[in-house]
C-alpha positions in Angstrom: -66.0 25.4 -14.0 -64.1 22.1 -13.1 -60.6 21.8 -14.0 -59.1 18.9 -16.0 -56.4 17.0 -14.2 -53.4 16.7 -16.5 -51.4 13.7 -16.0 -47.8 14.2 -15.1 -45.5 14.7 -18.1 -42.4 14.3 -16.5 -41.3 11.1 -14.5 -42.2 11.1 -10.8 -39.6 10.9 -8.2 -39.4 7.9 -6.1 -41.8 7.6 -3.1 -38.9 7.1 -0.6 -36.0 9.3 -0.9 -32.4 8.8 0.6 -30.4 11.5 1.8 -26.9 12.8 1.1 -24.7 13.7 4.0 -21.2 15.6 3.4 -18.2 13.6 4.6 -15.1 15.4 5.5 -11.6 13.8 5.5 -8.0 15.0 6.1 -5.5 13.1 4.3 -2.0 12.5 5.6 -1.2 10.6 2.4 -2.3 13.7 0.3 -0.5 15.9 2.6 2.9 14.0 2.3 2.7 14.0 -1.5 1.0 17.1 -2.8 3.3 18.7 -5.6 0.3 20.6 -7.1 -0.9 22.3 -3.9 -4.2 20.7 -4.3 -6.5 20.4 -1.1 -5.7 17.6 1.4 -9.1 18.4 3.2 -11.8 16.9 1.1 -15.3 17.1 1.5 -17.4 14.9 -0.5 -21.3 13.4 -0.7 -22.2 10.1 0.7 -25.8 8.8 -0.2 -27.6 6.9 2.5 -30.6 5.0 1.3 -33.9 5.6 3.0 -33.7 2.3 4.8 -30.6 3.5 6.5 -32.8 5.5 9.1 -35.7 3.3 8.9 -33.5 0.4 9.8 -31.1 1.6 12.4 -29.9 -2.0 13.1 -29.0 -2.7 9.6 -25.8 -2.6 7.8 -25.5 -1.8 4.0 -23.1 -2.6 1.1 -21.1 0.3 -0.3 -20.8 1.4 -3.9 -17.8 3.5 -4.5 -18.3 5.9 -7.4 -15.2 7.0 -9.6 -15.6 10.1 -11.5 -14.6 10.7 -15.1 -12.0 13.3 -16.0 -12.9 17.1 -15.5 -15.6 15.6 -12.9 -15.7 14.8 -9.3 -17.9 13.4 -6.6 -19.7 16.6 -5.6 -20.7 17.0 -9.4 -22.9 13.6 -8.9 -25.3 15.2 -6.6 -25.9 18.5 -8.6 -29.0 19.3 -10.6 -29.2 18.3 -14.0 -31.4 19.2 -16.9 -33.3 16.0 -18.3 -31.3 13.8 -16.0 -31.0 12.3 -12.7 -28.4 12.9 -10.0 -26.8 9.7 -8.7 -28.9 10.0 -5.6 -31.8 10.2 -7.6 -31.2 7.3 -9.7 -30.3 5.2 -6.5 -33.9 6.0 -5.0 -35.5 5.0 -8.4 -33.5 1.7 -8.8 -34.2 0.9 -5.0 -38.0 1.4 -5.5 -37.8 -0.8 -8.6 -36.4 -3.6 -6.5 -32.6 -3.1 -6.2 -31.1 -3.8 -2.9 -30.4 -0.6 -0.8 -26.6 0.5 -0.5 -24.6 3.4 0.5 -22.9 5.4 -2.3 -19.6 7.0 -1.6 -18.6 9.8 -4.1 -15.0 10.9 -3.5 -13.6 14.2 -4.6 -10.7 13.4 -6.5 -10.2 16.7 -8.5 -6.9 18.1 -9.1 -4.9 21.1 -10.8 -4.6 18.9 -14.0 -8.2 18.7 -14.3 -8.9 15.1 -12.6 -7.4 11.9 -11.8 -6.4 8.2 -13.1 -6.7 6.9 -9.4 -3.1 5.8 -9.5 -0.1 6.9 -7.2 2.4 9.1 -8.6 4.9 11.8 -7.1 3.7 14.2 -9.7 0.1 14.2 -8.8 -0.6 12.3 -5.4 -1.1 8.9 -3.7 -4.7 8.8 -5.0 -4.9 5.0 -5.1 -3.6 4.5 -1.5 -5.7 7.5 -0.3 -8.9 5.8 -1.5 -8.1 2.3 -0.3 -5.9 2.8 2.8 -7.6 6.0 4.0 -11.1 6.5 2.8 -12.3 2.8 2.8 -11.8 2.3 6.6 -12.9 6.0 7.5 -16.4 5.4 5.8 -16.7 2.1 7.4 -16.0 3.7 10.9 -18.4 6.6 10.3 -21.4 4.4 8.7 -23.1 1.2 9.1 -21.3 -0.5 6.4 -21.0 -4.1 5.4 -17.4 -3.9 6.6 -15.4 -6.3 4.5 -14.5 -6.6 0.9 -17.5 -8.8 0.0 -19.7 -5.7 0.7 -17.8 -3.2 -1.5 -17.9 -2.7 -5.3 -16.2 0.1 -7.5 -17.9 1.6 -10.4 -16.9 4.4 -12.8 -17.0 5.7 -16.4 -14.0 6.7 -18.7 -11.0 7.6 -16.1 -13.2 6.4 -13.5 -13.9 3.2 -15.2 -10.1 2.8 -15.5 -9.6 3.6 -12.1 -12.1 1.1 -10.9 -10.2 -1.7 -12.8 -6.7 -0.3 -11.8 -7.6 -0.4 -8.1 -9.1 -3.9 -8.3 -5.9 -5.2 -10.1 -3.2 -3.4 -8.0 -5.0 -3.5 -4.6 -6.8 -6.9 -4.6 -8.8 -8.0 -1.6 -10.3 -4.4 -0.9 -13.4 -4.6 -3.4 -15.5 -7.8 -4.6 -17.0 -6.1 -7.6 -16.2 -3.7 -10.3 -17.9 -1.9 -13.3 -15.9 -0.2 -15.9 -18.2 2.0 -18.2 -15.9 2.9 -21.4 -12.8 2.9 -19.0 -9.5 3.5 -20.8 -8.3 0.8 -22.5 -5.9 0.3 -25.7 -3.8 3.3 -25.1 -2.1 3.3 -28.4 -5.7 3.5 -29.8 -7.2 6.3 -27.0 -4.3 8.7 -26.3 -2.2 8.9 -29.3 -4.4 11.2 -31.5 -4.4 13.7 -28.6 -0.6 14.2 -28.4 -0.8 16.7 -31.4 -3.4 19.0 -29.7 -1.2 19.0 -26.5 2.0 19.8 -28.6 0.2 22.8 -30.4 -0.8 24.1 -26.9 2.4 23.9 -25.4 4.1 25.6 -28.4 1.8 28.8 -27.6 3.8 29.0 -24.1 7.2 28.0 -25.5 6.9 24.5 -24.3 6.3 25.3 -20.6 3.7 22.9 -19.2 3.5 24.9 -16.0 2.8 28.2 -17.7 0.1 26.2 -19.9 -1.7 25.1 -16.8 -1.6 28.5 -15.3 -3.0 30.2 -18.5 -5.8 27.5 -18.6 -7.2 28.3 -15.2 -6.9 31.8 -16.0 -8.8 31.4 -19.5 -12.4 32.5 -19.4 -13.4 29.9 -21.9 -10.7 27.4 -22.6 -11.4 25.6 -25.9 -11.5 21.8 -26.5 -7.9 21.5 -27.6 -7.0 23.0 -24.3 -8.8 20.5 -22.4 -7.2 17.7 -24.3 -3.7 19.2 -23.6 -4.5 19.2 -20.0 -5.7 15.7 -20.0 -2.5 14.6 -21.6 -0.6 16.5 -18.9 -2.6 14.8 -16.3 -2.0 11.4 -17.9 1.8 12.0 -18.0 1.7 13.1 -14.4 -0.1 9.6 -13.6 1.8 7.3 -15.9 5.4 8.8 -16.3 6.2 11.1 -13.4 9.8 12.6 -13.4 10.8 14.9 -10.5 13.4 16.7 -12.4 10.9 17.8 -15.2 8.8 20.8 -15.1 5.4 19.8 -13.5 7.2 16.6 -12.2 6.2 14.8 -15.5 7.6 13.6 -18.7 5.8 13.5 -21.9 6.0 10.4 -24.1 6.7 12.6 -27.3 8.7 15.4 -28.6 6.6 18.5 -28.4 8.5 19.9 -31.5 8.4 16.8 -33.9 5.7 14.7 -32.2 8.0 11.6 -32.3 7.3 9.0 -29.6 9.8 8.6 -26.9 9.7 4.7 -26.8 11.1 4.4 -23.2 8.5 6.9 -21.9 5.5 5.5 -23.9 6.4 2.1 -22.4 5.9 3.5 -19.0 2.3 4.5 -20.2 1.5 1.0 -21.5 2.4 -0.6 -18.3 -0.9 1.0 -16.9 -3.0 0.0 -20.0 -5.4 -3.0 -18.9 -4.2 -4.7 -22.0 -0.6 -5.3 -20.3 -1.9 -6.8 -17.2 0.1 -9.4 -15.6 -0.8 -12.7 -14.5 -1.1 -11.4 -10.9 -3.5 -8.8 -12.0 -5.5 -11.0 -14.0 -5.6 -13.3 -10.9 -7.1 -10.3 -8.9 -9.8 -9.8 -11.4 -10.4 -13.5 -11.3 -11.3 -13.4 -7.6 -14.0 -10.8 -7.9 -17.6 -11.9 -7.3 -18.5 -9.6 -10.3 -16.8 -7.6 -13.3 -18.9 -5.6 -15.6 -17.6 -4.0 -18.5 -19.2 -2.0 -21.4 -18.5 0.7 -23.9 -20.5 2.4 -26.6 -20.0 1.0 -30.3 -19.5 4.8 -31.4 -17.2 5.9 -28.6 -15.5 9.1 -30.0 -12.2 8.2 -28.0 -12.0 4.8 -29.9 -12.2 3.0 -26.5 -14.3 0.3 -27.9 -11.4 -1.2 -30.0 -9.1 -1.7 -27.0 -11.9 -2.8 -24.9 -12.8 -5.6 -27.5 -9.3 -6.9 -27.3 -9.3 -6.9 -23.5 -12.5 -8.8 -23.3 -10.9 -11.4 -25.8 -8.1 -11.7 -23.3 -10.4 -12.2 -20.4 -12.2 -14.8 -22.3 -9.0 -16.6 -23.2 -8.0 -16.3 -19.4 -11.1 -17.9 -18.4 -12.0 -14.8 -16.3 -15.8 -14.4 -15.6 -17.2 -11.1 -16.7 -20.1 -9.4 -18.1 -19.7 -7.4 -21.3 -22.2 -5.3 -23.3 -21.3 -3.2 -26.2 -24.2 -0.5 -26.2 -25.5 1.7 -29.1 -24.0 4.9 -28.1 -20.8 6.8 -27.8 -18.8 8.3 -24.8 -21.1 11.1 -23.8 -24.1 10.7 -21.6 -23.3 7.2 -20.3 -25.3 7.6 -17.0 -27.9 5.5 -18.1 -25.8 2.5 -18.0 -25.8 2.6 -14.3 -29.4 1.2 -14.5 -28.0 -2.0 -15.7 -24.6 -2.2 -13.8 -25.5 -1.1 -10.3 -28.2 -3.6 -9.7 -26.0 -6.2 -11.2 -23.0 -5.4 -8.8 -25.5 -5.4 -5.8 -26.7 -8.9 -6.6 -23.3 -9.8 -6.1 -22.5 -8.2 -2.9 -22.9 -9.3 0.7 -26.0 -7.9 2.2 -26.7 -7.4 6.0 
């Protein structure tokens, strides 16, 4: 009896696959400022396209992928149900005509659940760690287009914010940036989470260190606990204060929820909406600036992003903006649009 050949029901993988290597880095910067005792030796994945081995004399542009809050670089190569890993996505996009590139996926995870990619004495010097240590280390180890014109940053949520922050505060390192629903409009994004944080802290007599210890020992921390941890991470990033518990100062009174205007202003100084003329000039010098956000983003990031884009238009800063039909979840499909766009604006060998 002959067997009928059933066509493939699932999408096929790319005919040529790149490979993932693990890069290990010992950081003097993180060792010098490590108040939470997080690892200073980080091992993280680097994607090398199939052409890297096939063309040994060729150098490749580099995409730097900044992870969202609660995630990190190693998670971007882990198998996913009904989804692609970042290396699988790169293989497919390259097969479809996108120029090949190296992708670096740094491990930026911390004891407070993630990172905003800023320098802070309460968390660590994660901005300098990336631009002063990791960028030159990757250029030494791999055949990169070893100049700013060959580098781009991209990320979603906190990673998108980090990409904008690094481009504005550390100009001349990266040529292009893509921010997918990056934190913007802090008054609309963060304020609603302060009540959850206050409620979680009340259960431990207002002690943030006790809350963090309890969080890591909990079998199934709830959504309110994750939001509370996020607020502590944000405070460690935006309003560090060495003489306070965990080295951070909250922008509100945990008992009354009243805002502390002085501390809140320290947070707002990091909001892209507060960018000064020098930071806007840094964005104007990019070869590509991609911004997008879901029209139904549950963290209300679309509202601040619209205002941010209006400001870019008023300043005459070239950019690509898309507001897509979606929310803050499952945004990886947006990389299909931004990564080819970024690579078209980077220097090729």
